[in-house]
C-alpha positions as CSV (number, residue, x, y, z in Angstrom):
1,M,0.8,-6.4,14.6
2,C,4.2,-5.7,13.0
3,S,5.1,-8.1,10.3
4,G,6.1,-8.3,6.7
5,D,3.8,-11.2,5.6
6,T,1.2,-10.7,2.9
7,M,-1.6,-9.1,4.8
8,K,-5.3,-9.0,4.1
9,V,-7.1,-5.6,4.0
10,F,-10.8,-5.0,4.7
11,F,-12.3,-1.7,3.6
12,H,-15.3,0.0,5.3
13,T,-16.5,3.0,3.3
14,L,-18.9,5.6,4.8
15,G,-20.4,8.4,2.8
16,C,-20.8,9.4,-0.8
17,K,-19.8,8.2,-4.2
18,V,-16.6,10.2,-4.1
19,N,-15.6,8.1,-1.0
20,Q,-16.5,4.9,-3.0
21,Y,-14.2,6.1,-5.7
22,E,-11.4,7.0,-3.4
23,T,-11.8,3.6,-1.6
24,Q,-11.3,1.9,-5.0
25,E,-8.2,4.0,-5.6
26,M,-6.8,2.8,-2.3
27,R,-7.7,-0.8,-3.0
28,E,-5.8,-0.7,-6.3
29,Q,-2.9,1.0,-4.6
30,L,-2.6,-1.7,-2.0
31,K,-3.0,-4.6,-4.6
32,K,-0.1,-3.1,-6.5
33,N,1.9,-3.1,-3.3
34,G,1.3,-6.8,-2.5
35,Y,-1.6,-6.6,-0.1
36,E,-4.6,-8.9,-0.5
37,I,-8.1,-7.3,-0.4
38,T,-10.7,-9.3,1.5
39,E,-14.5,-8.9,1.9
40,D,-14.3,-11.0,5.1
41,E,-13.5,-8.9,8.1
42,N,-12.9,-12.1,10.1
43,I,-9.6,-12.8,8.2
44,A,-8.4,-9.2,7.8
45,D,-5.2,-8.0,9.3
46,I,-5.8,-4.4,8.4
47,F,-9.0,-2.3,8.5
48,V,-9.3,0.8,6.4
49,I,-12.2,3.1,7.4
50,N,-12.8,5.8,4.7
51,S,-14.8,8.3,6.7
52,C,-17.5,10.8,6.1
53,T,-18.1,14.0,8.1
54,V,-21.1,15.7,6.5
55,T,-23.1,15.4,9.7
56,S,-22.5,14.8,13.4
57,E,-24.1,11.4,12.9
58,S,-21.5,10.5,10.3
59,D,-18.8,11.5,12.7
60,R,-20.3,9.3,15.3
61,K,-20.5,6.4,12.9
62,T,-16.8,6.9,12.0
63,R,-15.7,6.9,15.7
64,Q,-17.9,3.9,16.4
65,C,-16.4,2.0,13.4
66,V,-12.8,2.7,14.4
67,R,-13.4,1.6,18.0
68,H,-15.4,-1.5,16.9
69,Y,-12.7,-2.9,14.7
70,K,-9.9,-2.3,17.2
71,K,-12.0,-3.8,20.1
72,K,-13.1,-6.9,18.1
73,Y,-9.7,-7.4,16.4
74,P,-7.2,-5.9,18.9
75,E,-4.1,-7.3,17.0
76,S,-5.2,-5.7,13.7
77,T,-4.0,-2.5,12.2
78,V,-6.8,0.2,11.9
79,V,-6.4,3.0,9.4
80,L,-8.7,6.0,9.5
81,T,-8.8,8.1,6.4
82,G,-11.2,10.3,4.5
83,C,-13.2,13.4,5.3
84,M,-13.2,13.3,9.1
85,P,-9.5,13.4,9.6
86,Q,-9.1,15.8,6.7
87,S,-11.6,18.2,8.2
88,F,-11.1,17.7,11.9
89,P,-7.6,16.5,12.4
90,E,-7.6,17.1,16.2
91,M,-10.7,14.9,16.5
92,A,-9.1,12.1,14.4
93,E,-5.8,12.3,16.4
94,K,-7.8,11.7,19.6
95,L,-9.1,8.4,18.2
96,T,-6.1,6.4,19.5
97,E,-7.7,3.2,18.3
98,A,-6.6,4.3,14.8
99,D,-3.0,3.1,14.2
100,I,-2.7,5.2,11.0
101,V,-4.6,8.5,10.3
102,L,-4.6,10.0,6.8
103,G,-6.5,12.9,5.5
104,N,-8.0,12.7,2.0
105,K,-5.1,14.6,0.7
106,N,-2.8,11.8,1.9
107,N,-4.7,8.7,0.6
108,K,-2.0,8.2,-1.9
109,L,0.3,7.5,1.0
110,L,-1.6,4.5,2.3
111,A,0.8,1.8,1.2
112,S,3.9,3.8,2.3
113,S,2.1,4.6,5.6
114,L,1.5,0.9,6.2
115,D,5.2,0.2,5.5
116,E,6.2,3.0,7.9
117,Y,3.9,1.7,10.6
118,F,5.1,-1.9,10.3
119,G,8.7,-0.8,10.0
120,E,8.7,1.5,13.1
121,C,5.8,-0.2,15.0
122,C,4.4,3.2,16.0
123,R,1.4,5.3,15.2
124,V,1.4,7.2,11.9
125,L,-0.3,10.5,11.3
126,H,-0.3,12.2,7.9
127,L,-2.7,15.1,7.9
128,E,-2.4,18.1,5.5
129,Q,-4.9,20.8,4.7
130,H,-6.1,21.3,1.1
131,Q,-5.0,24.6,-0.3
132,S,-7.4,26.9,-2.0
133,G,-7.5,26.1,-5.7
134,E,-5.7,22.8,-5.3
135,S,-7.0,20.1,-7.6
136,L,-8.9,17.2,-6.0
137,V,-8.8,15.1,-9.1
138,S,-6.8,11.9,-8.7
139,S,-5.0,9.6,-11.1
140,G,-8.1,7.4,-11.7
141,I,-9.2,3.9,-11.2
142,S,-9.5,0.9,-13.5
143,G,-13.0,-0.1,-12.3
144,F,-14.9,-1.1,-9.2
145,D,-14.2,-4.3,-7.3
146,E,-17.4,-4.1,-5.3
147,R,-21.0,-3.8,-6.4
148,T,-21.9,-0.1,-6.1
149,R,-24.4,2.4,-7.5
150,A,-21.4,4.6,-8.5
151,T,-20.2,4.1,-12.0
152,L,-16.8,4.9,-13.3
153,T,-18.2,7.3,-15.9
154,N,-20.3,9.1,-13.4
155,L,-17.5,9.4,-10.9
156,L,-14.9,10.6,-13.4
157,T,-17.3,13.2,-14.6
158,Y,-18.0,14.1,-10.9
159,K,-14.4,14.3,-10.0
160,E,-13.3,16.1,-13.2
161,T,-15.9,18.8,-12.5
162,S,-14.0,20.2,-9.5
163,S,-16.6,22.9,-8.7
164,H,-16.0,23.4,-5.0
165,E,-19.4,25.1,-4.6
166,R,-21.4,22.4,-6.4
167,R,-20.0,19.7,-4.1
168,C,-20.6,21.9,-1.0
169,N,-24.2,22.2,-1.9
170,K,-24.4,18.4,-2.2
171,E,-22.9,18.1,1.3
172,C,-19.8,16.4,0.1
173,R,-16.2,16.4,1.4
174,E,-15.5,20.0,0.6
175,S,-18.3,21.3,2.8
176,A,-16.7,19.6,5.7
177,E,-13.3,21.0,4.8
178,N,-14.9,24.5,4.6
179,T,-16.2,23.9,8.1
180,A,-12.7,23.2,9.3
181,S,-11.4,26.4,7.6
182,G,-14.3,28.4,9.0
183,T,-16.3,29.3,5.9
184,S,-19.3,27.2,6.8
185,I,-21.1,26.5,10.0
186,R,-22.3,23.1,11.2
187,A,-25.6,23.3,12.9
188,S,-27.9,20.4,13.8
189,G,-26.0,18.1,11.4
190,L,-26.5,20.4,8.4
191,F,-24.1,22.8,6.7
192,F,-25.1,26.4,6.0
193,R,-23.4,29.2,4.1
């Protein structure tokens, strides 16, 4: 699908509270750029899958989700973002059902990546590794559109406390990124240091 009409976007979030927070950031970004957010996948033009990669099961669910939306809605645009493409870009690139692939570091490029995709009608890949010591704190959100157990206060505290080790111990995004950089080992779906 390559058009300039107002398009409806459906979000599917896998994983932790940080992913819920980042999904909300992307929702707000797309609203500001003229996209309509929908909770009904049957009317969506775009599917954004915010992935998790803490375990091999979460990787499997991510791949299954991407393939499901593209098979069920072949004319739709499927965006894969989140921890899986950030940590395992080669694996994400092989998921050809994803029209746009963004790592966590590039979530802020979602709207411009959609514009690029619709303008050029070709696959878009934006994958950059996080650098050691780089801040993971974002610009923030105004609130949550969906019902969620995550609260704005809890997530701001969680995101502002950028202790890499704390989040690794909680099997969050950074543990997967450490796996990609070789500082942790994945075994039987668990991370070990």
